[in-house]
N, C-alpha and C positions, 0 to 999 in steps of 0.2 A: 396668547400663548405667554409662557414664561420661561425667561432665561434666567441665570444664575452665573453671576462674575465674583471676581474676589475683592472690588471695591466699585460701588456706583456712588456719582456724585450729582448731586442736582443743579437746577438749573442757577442758582444764586451763589454757588461755589466760589471762592474766590481763588487767585492764581497760585497764592502762599500755600494754601492747602494742598490742592493738585501737585506741587513741586514738591511739599514734603513727603507724600506718599509716594509720588512714581518716580520722579526724577533724582530725589537726594539719594536713595541708596546708589543708585548707578554712578551718581559722582565718588562717593566714598570709594567704590570700587575703582575706578578709576584712579586716583590718589595712592590706591595701593597696588596699582600695576595691572589691574584686570578690565577686561574688553566690556562693552555695552552697547546695546542698540534699543532705540526708541523711536517710534514711529506711531502716527497719527492715521487712522482707517476710519470710512466713513463717507455717505453719500455727499455730493457737492452742494456746500453752502450750509452744511452741519458746524461748521467752526473749527475745521483742523489748523488752519494756517494762524489764526486768533489765537489757538490753545499752543500753538509752538513759538509764535513771535510775541504777541499780545498787544497790547493798545497803548497809545500814549498815557501816560501815569501809571499802568499796569503793565507791568512784563509779563512775558510768558515764560515757557520752560525753557527756552534757550537763551535769554541774557540772564535768566536765573543760576543756571548753569555755569556760565561763565563766570559770573559774580562770585558763585561760592568755590569755584577752583581758584581764582586769584587773590581770594582772602586767606584761602588755605595755604597758599605756596607763597605768597608775597616777599615773606623775608628770607626767602628759601630759592631764589631764581637765579638762574646763571645769568651772566651776561651774554650779549647776542653774538650768536654764530660759534659759543662753546659747542654746541650741539647742533650738527649738520646731518641733515635727511640726506640720503642719497637716492637713486632712482630706482632703488630694488626694495621698498619699502621696507628699509633699514636704517638705522642713524648711527653715527660716527661722533666722537666726542676729540676736541683739539684743544690744544694748551692755549694758554691765554697769550702767548703773543701770536698765533695764528689767529687767534679770534680778533686780537686788536688789528691785525694788517686787514684782515676780509671786512672790518667795520669800516677802514680808513677807504679801502676800495669801493664798498657800496656807497659812502656819503661821497665821494668822487664823480657817481655817477649822476645822469641828469634827474632820471627818476627812480626815486627809491624803491626798493621792493618792498618793505615796511613803512605801513603809515607811521608818522610821527607823534609820538605821545604829548608833545608840547602844543601841536596845533589846537586850535578851539573845536569844541565837540559840535557836531553837525545837529541844528536845532530840532531837526525834522525826526530825529531819534533819541534824541536828549534824553526825554521822560522815559522812555524804554528802560534803559538800563539805570536810573536813578533808583536804585534798589535800595530801602534803608534797612534791609532786615539784617545784613552784614553776615549773612549764614556762613560756618566754615565748618571744615572736616575737624575731628578731635583727633588725637595722637598721630600728628602727620611727623614721619620719620624727620627729625632736624639734621641728621646727619647726611642728606641728600639734596644734590641741587635739583633744579626741575627748569623745565623749556617748554611752552605751550605751543604748537602748530595747528594751524588751522586750513582747510579748503573747502571748498564749495564746488558741488558738480550738481547737473540736472539730467536726469533720463528721459528723454524726449523721442517719441517716435521708435524705441526701443535703440536709439543712440546714447552714447554719452558726452557730452559736451563740460567743459571747464568755464565756470562762471568767471573766475578771477583772473581767465586769460587776458593778456595785453592785445587788442586789436583794434584796429580803427574803424571809423564809420560805421556803429552799430551791428554787429557781425549777427547778433541774436536775431535783430531785426532788418532783413533786408531788403531792398527794393526788388519787387517780381514785376515781371512781364506779363504779355497775354497768355504766354507758354508755359507759365508757372515755371521757370527757372530764373534764378539771380541775374539782377543786370551785370554785365561785366564791364566794369571801367576800372580805373588806375587807383580809384581810392577804398573799394570793396573788395576784402579777401573773407570769403564763406568760411567760417569756422570748421575746425577738424573734429570729427569725432575721435574719443579715444580709446585705447582697448585697456581690456583686464587680462591682467597677468597674474599667475602665480608664483608667490616668493619661495624661499629655500625652506618656511617653516609652512607650506601650503596653505599660506593665507592668501585670500583675493585682494588685489589692490590696483588702483587706475593706473596707468603707466603715464609719465609726462602731465602729470595734475600739479598744478601750480599749488604749493605749502608754501604759507606766509606765517613768520614766527612772531607772535606777539607778546606783549609785556603787560598787559590791562585789558579791565574789560573793556574800554572804552575801544583801544584798536581793534580786538578782535570783533566787537559788534559795526564797526565802522567797515570792516573787511566784509563782514556779512550783508551789510547793507547794499555795499556797492555791486555785489554780485546777486542780492534779492532784484535789484533794479534790472538788471539783464536777464532775470526769469521768463520764459514762455506765459502769458497772460493774454486769454483772448477770449471775449463776449461770446457767453451762450445764453440758448432760453432760461436757463436756471439760474444762473448768478453773473452779474455784470463784470465781475472780475475773477474768472474762473481759471484756476490753475489747470494747466494743460501739460503739465507734465511734473514727475517727481523730483522734489529737491532734496538733497543728502549734504547736510554740513556735517562735517569731519573734524572732531578735536583730537589730535594726539597731545599726549604727556609724554616728554622724555625725562627719565631721571635716571641719576648715576651716583655714587657714594663718593664721597671726599676720601681725599688720601689719609694716610696714619697721623698726618700732622693737621690735618683739619684745615688746611690751606686753599689746596686746588682739588681739582676733579680727577678723581683717580681714572688714570689712562689705561682702562682695561674694556676692549669693548663687550666682553662676556657678560660685565656688571651693568651694563646700560639696560634698563627696563622700557619697553615703549609701550603704552596702552592707548585704546583708543574709545573714543565716545562718539557714534552715530547717530545723529538725530533727522529723521526722515519726515518728511511732510509730503504724504503720498497725494497723487492728483485724486479729484472726485472719482466716484464709481456710479455711473448712472447710464440710463439706457438710453440710445441715439436715438429714438424716436420722441423723446420727450426733449432732449435739448435742440432740436430742430436746426441739426447741424449738416452742412452741405461741403463738399470739397473738401478741403484739407481739415477742417473741424471735423468732419465724419470719419476721415483716417486718423486723426490724433484720438478722438474717442475709442476707435477700435483698438488702436494700440495699448491705451490705458485700461480696457476692460481685458484685454489679452494679457498683460503681465499681472493685472490683479487677480487673474483666473489662475496663472501660473504657479503666484502665491499660494492660491487656496489650494491648488493641487500638491503643492510639495508639503502643506502643513498636514493634507489627509494622508499622505501616501505614510511620513513620518510615524503620523500617529498609525495606522495600520500595522506599519512594521513593529512597533512597541506593542500592541495590543496583541497581535496575533503570530508574533514571532516569525513575520516572514521576512524577506531580504529583498523587497522590490527595489529597482533603481529609482531613487527622487530626481525629478526633471528639473534639475537646479538651471541647466543651460538652456531652456526654452526661454528666457526672459534672463535680459541683464541686472534689473531688481532683485530676482531670487540669485542670479549668480553672483553678483557681488557680496552678497549676505550670507553665502552656503557655510562661512566657518562659525557663523553664529548659531546656525540651526545645528550644527556638526558638534557643539559643546563649547566653543572659544569665548563663551561671555553671556552675560544674562541678557534677556529678550523681554522687552516690555512694551506693549500696544495700548492705545488709547483708542477708544471706540467713538466716536464722536456722532450723536443721533440728533436729528432735527424732527420735533415733532410735527411735520405738516402731514396732512390728509395725503397730499399727492407722492409722497415720499415713502409710503407705508411699505409698498413690496419690496422697496430697494433696501429699507432699512432692516426688514424680518430678514434677509440674505444675509447683510452684515452682521447682523447680531448672533444667527446661527453659527457664522464662519468663527466669530469671534468667541463663541462658547466652546466650540470644539476645539481652539488653540490650546485651550487652556489644559485639555488631556494630553498635550505633548510635553515628554519628560526631556529636559537637555543636559547632559553631564556637565559639570562645573570644572574647570581647571584646576590643579593643584598651586599651591603658593610657591614663588620662587625662594630658592634657597638664601640664606645670609650670606652676605660679603665677607663675614669672619673678622671684621676690624671692630675694635672697642666702641661701642656705642657712645654719646655724649661728646666727642673729640670736637666739635664744632665751638660750642661754648667753652670748653674747659680751654681749648686755644686764643680764644675771644678774651676770656677772663686773665690768661696769661700775658696776653699783650696790655691788656688794660694796668694789670699791676706792676708790668716794665715800665709803661707810659708814667704811672705815679712816682715809683723810685727814682727816676731820673730829674722828673720834675724836682723832686725833693733835692735831689743834689745839685743841681743845677740847671736847671731847665730842659728845655726839648732835646732830643740827639739830632745833631747835624754836624757836617764835616768840620766847622769851626769850633765846636765845643770840644770834640775829640783832640784836635789839635791842640787848644789852650791847658786842658786837662793834662795832657802828655807834656808838655813843657813845666808845666807846674809841677808834674811829678820829676821830671829830669833835674829842675831846679831845688828841690828838694833832697835831691841825693849828694849835691855840691856842699863843702864843710863852710859852716855859716861864717859871715863877717864877724870881724872883732868890733868893737865901739870905736868909732870914728872921730869922736867929738875931741878937741884938743884945748885943754882948759888951763894950761900951764905951758907956758915958753919953755921951761926946760924938760918937759915931757920926751922924753928918746924912747919910749918903749909901744906908744901905741903904733906910730908910723913902721917901725921894722916889722911888727906883729901883722899889719895892714899889708905890707909888701911880701910877707912869707905866705899869708892867705891867697893874696893874689896872684902869687908866682906858682903855688901850687895847682891854683883853678886854671891857669894858664897851660901850665903841663896835661892837666887831665882834658880842658879842651882838644889841646894837639893830638893827646891820643885816641881822644873819641872822634879828633876827625880823620886821621890816619886810619881808625879801624871803619870810619864810614865811608872813605875812599876804596879800603879794601871790600866793604861790602858793594859798594858801589861797581866795582871792577867784576866781583864775582856775579854781580845781579846781571850787569851787560852781558856776560859770558852764558848766562844762563837763558837770558832774554835772546841771543844768538842762537843757543840750541832750541830754545823752544819754537824762534820763526823758522829755522830748519828743518824742524819735525812738523810744526805747521803746515809748511810747504810741501813735504813729501806726503802728508795726510791730505793735504787738498787734491795732492795729483792723485792719489789714492783714491779718494772719495771722488773724484771726476770720474776716473776709470769705473768704478763702480754705477755712480748716476749715468754715465752712456750706457754700461748694461742694463742697467734697472730701466731707462729710456726705451730701449731695443726690445726689452722685456715686455713694457708696456704695451708698446707700440704693436707687438704680436698679439699679446694679449686682448687688446681692441680689436684687431681684425677678428681673432677669435671668437670676442663678442660679437661683434657684426655678423659672422657667420653663424652663430649660434641663435642669434633673433631672428633671421632669416629661417634656420630651419626651426625656430620656435613659429614663427607665422606658418610655414608650412605645415607642423604637426598639428597646430589648431585648428588649419583649415581641414586636413583631414581627420581631426578627431570630431569637428562638425558634422563631415561627410558620414563618419561612420555612426555617430550618435542618430544621424537620421534614418541610415540603414537598420540601426538596431532598432528602432521605432516601426518602422515599415515592417522589417521580421516580426516584430512582438504582435503587431497588428495581424500579420498573416498567421502568425503561432495560434493568436487567440480565435480567428477565424475556423483554422484548421482543427481546432479541439473542440469548437462549437459544433464542425461538419462531425468529426469523430463521433460526439455524443449523440449527435442527430442518427447518425448510421447505426451505430451500438445499439441505440432504443430501437432502430428499424428492425435489425438484424433479430433482436429478443421478440421483436412482435412476429417476425417471418417464423422464429424457432417455435413460439407458441401455436402459430397457425401451421405448422408443418407438423406438432405433435397431433394436435386436433384432427388434423387432416388423416395421418397415421391410423389415429383411432377409428376414424369413420372407414377407413379401407380396410383395416381389416374386419370390421361387422361387415362390410358389404363383402369381402373375401369369404368368412364364415357363412354367411347367408348365400354366397355365388356356390360353395363348395355343397352346401348341405343339397341346395336345388340341383347341381349337376349329380351329386350322388343318387338322389331319386331318380332324374332321369338316366342315368347309367343301371339303375335297379330295373325301371322299365322298360328298357331297351333289351337289357340280358334277357329279361323273361319272355319278351318276345322273340327274339332271337330263339330263344331256348325253344320255343313253341315252332317257331319256323323251322328248327333244324329235327324236330321230333317228327313233325309230317315228311320234310326230307328225305328223314331215315326209313320212315313207312313207306313212301314210294319206292325207295331203293331196295328195301327189302321184296316189295312187289315185284321191281324189276329183276332181281336175283331171283326169286323163287321162280320167275317164268324162263329167267337163262338156263338155270337148274332144270327146268322143264326139257328145255331145247338140247341142253347136253345130255341127260339122260335119256331121251327118246330112242325106241329100238329103230333099228336100221332100215326094216324092210316094210315097217309101219309107215303109211303116207296118210296124212292129216285128210279126212273128208273136209273137201270144199265145196258144198253145194252152192256157193254162189259165185262158183268161178267154173262153170261147166263148160262154157267156151273155151276158156284156157286151157281144158284136156282135148279137146279137138283139134286146137292150134298152140301145140306146146311152143314155147318159147326156147330160143338156143342160150345156155346158160354155160358161162365160163368156168374153166375150171379155178379151185379157191386158189387165189395168189399165194405163192409160196415165198418165202425169204431169198432172193438171189443176189450174187455181189452186184449184177450190173443193174438194179433198181435206181430209178433218180433218188437223191438225197430227200430227205424230209425238211422243209424248211422250218424252223424253229419260230414258235410263236411266243410273245412274253406278255406278261400278266401286267396290267396297268394297274397303278395302285389307284385307290381313290383319292389321296391326297398327292397330287401329280406336281402341283403346283408349290408344295413345300420342299424346304431341304432336309434330306435324309444323311443318317450316318449308316451306312450298309455294313455292318460287322461280319465278313467271314473269315473265320478260323484258318489257318493254312491246313489243318488235318482233312477238312471237306473233300469229299472228291467229286469231280464233275458227273452229273447224271446224263447229259444231251440226250434228255426228253424234250419232246414236243413241247411243253408249257414249260417256260422258264421263268421266275419271278424275276423281276426288272423296274427300278424304281430310278426316273430321271433324276436330274439334279443331285444326285447322291455322291456321298465321299466314303469311297470304299476304304476301310481298314483292315487290318489283320488282328489288332487289339484295341479296345477302345480307349482314346484318350482325352484328356479334358480338354485341350487346344481344339479336338474335331467337335467335341460336344458342345463347346462354347458357339460355333458355327451354323449348328444346325437346330432345328425345332421337333425332329422326328428320329428314331430309333429302330432299327430292325435286325436281330441278330439272325443267323441261318445255322441250324444246327441240326446234324445226322445222325441218325442211330440204327440200327439194325432191327427190322420187325420180325415178328413171329414167324412169319412163311420165308423170312431168308432175303427178303428185299429191302431195300435201304428207305427209309423212311424220314423225311425232311422236314422239319418244323421251322416255319417263320414268327418268329416271338418278336412283336411290334411294341412300341413305346413312345411316351411323349417326353421329350427333355425340358426340363425348366430350372431356373436358377435358385438357389440357396441364399440364406441370408449371410452365411459365410464367403460368400463370394464364389462358391463351386457350383457344380452342376448335379444333378440327380435325373433319374429314369425311374419315370413310372410306367410300369407294362399294363396294356390296354385289351392286347389281342394276339391270342395263338392260332397260327393256320398251318395245316399239318398236308402233306403232299407225299402220297404214295405212288410207286411206281410197279408196274408189275410186266416181267419180260414177256414179249411176243412169241418167243421160242418156247415156253417155259412146257405147256402140255398140247397136244396135237392127237386127234383120233380120225381113224380111217370111216368112213362111212359106206365105202365101196371099194371094190378089189382095183388095184393101179391098173388104168388103162391108159398110155398114152395118146392113143387117138379115138377117144370115145365117139360112140354115135350120137346122132342128132336126139335120139328118143331116150338117150341114156343121162339125160341131165341129172335126175334125181340121186344118179350112183357117183356122184362124183367127191373127190377129197374136200373133207369140210373139218374145219378147225372151230376154235370157240371164238376167234377174234373174226373170223369170216361171218359167223353166224350172229355176232353182236353187232356188226357193221350195219347189218340188213333188217335187223331189228326194228320195230316201230315204238317209238316213247309212248307210254299210256299214261293215263292217270291211273291214282289208286281207284280201285273199284271197278275197273272198266269189264265189261261183257265180254269182250275179244278173247276169244282164247289165243294159246298160243301159236297155234298156227299162222294165224292173221300175221303174229309179229315177225315169223321166220321168214314167210314167202313176201314180204314188201319190198319193193324196190329201194336200191342202195341211194343213200341219202348226198 
C-alpha cells in the first residue's frame, strides 16, 4: 500500500529539521497575529511525546517554539500585568501605574502566580531548553509591545482538567478505595472538570483555566514541566509510560501598538491582537485487546478511541462537504477534543499534523489506519483569515523616541551633567545672577581713592533695590499662587465629591451587571444542556430519517416489482380472456345450432298439431268418426257434459309463474311504464330482481343479469310480449354494459275469440245426445292428445280422449 504526504522524514531526522519545516511557519504566523494548531497523531509507542517534548540535549518542537518566540519579541516585551487576560477569552491593556500596583500586590502574596526568572533552572529539563540555534522571526513589528501567556490542560475520559491548577495532595492521582471512589478526607480535593464556552467572536475556550504570563523560555518550560508531572500516565502492555490523555499546551501572544510618542502602550482595546498556538500531544491509538487493559484502563482506552474516531469523522464530513457540495452537520460536539478546536477547522488558523509511525510488525494494522486517515486529511481545505488593519500611526516611532532621548541626554551632559532637580536650580540661579548689573573693581590701590567705594555703594544699592522689587514680586506671586491653590483645592474637593457620586453609581451598575452576568451564566448552562439534548435528538432523528429513507427505497423497489408483475399478469389475463372468449363463442355457436335444430323439430311437431286441430275444427257436424276399437263404448255411451262456457261466477284462474333458469342470480327487471298487464296464466317472474321503469347505472352495478319486457301488437290483433335477456359486465372505463344473449316471445289468444256450434241449442239434452253438444276450439283442444310427429293415430282419437 502506498501513501503520499507533503513531507516525509526518515528515522535519523534531527529535531531542528523537523521544526524548520513544520513548526516554524506556525510561530511566524503567531507573531503576525494568526492562530495555529499542531498535533501529533499515531499508535502508542510511535514517538509522539518525544517529537513534541524532546529529550535531554535535543529539545523537541515545544521548547524550540518557545525559544523562537522569545528570541523574536525579547527587546519588545511589555512589563508584567500591562496586558491582563479576562475570563472571556479576551485581553485588556493597563497603564504603567496599574501594572506597577498589581506587580506589588502579586509580590506581596505568599505564592506568586508566575515563576521567578531569577531562580536556578531545574536540571531535569535544563538540557531540553538549551537551544543554541537562536532562531527568530524576521520583520517583527518594532512599534508593538508583546506579552506571552501559557496554559496547560488535558482531556481525560472526555473531561477537561487544568494541569496548572493549585490543589493540594496530588489531585490528579487520588487514593481510591475498593468501591472505585476517591477517599474522602480533609487533605484531598478532587479536581474539577472545566467547561467549554464560546466567546463573542465565536471562538471556543476553556473557562476558569489558569493562564500564566511568562517572560522567558525558561519560565514557560518550567510551567510546562510542572503540568507535565500531573499528566495522567499509566502502564499498559504496549508502553510502560503510555499517555492516557490528550495534552494541550496553549501559547497566547498579546500585542498592542505604542502611542504616537513611542513611550507607552496605546490604551485602545480595539488595537489589541491576541493570537494563539496550540500544541497537542494526542493519546495513543490502539486496540484494547492488545493493551491487556482492565477496569479503568479499559474505560480510558475506549474514551481515547472514541475521541480519535470523532476527530476522524469530523475530517471526513468536512472533506465530503467540500468535494460534493453537501451541507452535512460536522459532529464537533461529540467529543471535547474536536469541540475545543472547532474554530481551526472552520478557518481560524493553520492546522498541521505530524503522523508518527513505528515499524513494528504488531502495529501494522493500526499504522495502516493512521496513515489512511492522515492522507485523507490533506484533501480538506481550510479558509485563511484576513490580516488585521493597521493602526494608522507612524511606523518607527519607538526608535525615533529612543534616539531623541539619547540625543537629549548627550546634549545635557555636554552642558553640565545629567538632568536632576539640583542642576536645574543652579542653572536658574546662575541665569538670575547674570541679569544683575556687574560689580565694579573693588581693589583700593590708593588711599586717596574716593571713586571705587562710591561706585561700589551705588551698584550695591541698585542690587538691593532690585532684590526688594523681586521680593515684593515674589510675595505677590506667592499670594496669587496660594489663592490659586485654594481654588484648586476647592475644585478638587468638588470633583472628588462628584467622582465619588459617579463611583457609587458605577459600583451599583457593576453590581447589577454582575448579577446579570450570573443570571446569564446560569442561562448559558441551561442552554448548553438544552443544546446537548437537541443535538442528541437531532442525531436520533437523522438516524430515523436514514432508516425511513432506506425503507422507502425498498418499498419503492417492491412497488416497481409489483407493478411489473401486475403488467405481466394483465398481459397474461388478456391472453386468457381472448382464449376464453373464442372458446365461448364456439360453444355459443354450437348451442345456437343445437337450439335451432331443436326448434325446427318443435315447429314441425307444432305444425302437425295445428294440422290435427284444423282437421278437428273443420270436421262436419253430422259426421262421426268410425272408432272400431271402441265398439263397447257405443253400446254404453258415456254421459258428456256440455262444453264449458265463460260465465261470470266461474272460479278465478290461479296464476302460475315461469321461473328463470338462473334463479340464484341478481336480475334487473326493466318494465317500461307503457306496458299493459296481460293477466294470463303464465306470467314471467324472476326472483331476487330489481324492477325498474328505466335502466340506470346504479341498478346495473348491483346485478349480473338484465331482462327487458317489450310489448307489441301482433298481426292477428293480439298482444305479443318479448322478454329480451342479457348479461351485465363492467367496462374498462368504470361503467356497465349489457350483452343480449336470448329473446323469448310470449303470445296470447283470447278464449272468447272464435266459437262454433256443433248442434242446435238444447238446455236439457238427452243422455244419448252427447255428440250433439256445443263445442268450441278451446274445449276440443283440451281433450286432444299430444302425439309425436309421424303418429299413425287419426284425429278422432285425439278428439275423444279423456281430459287431462
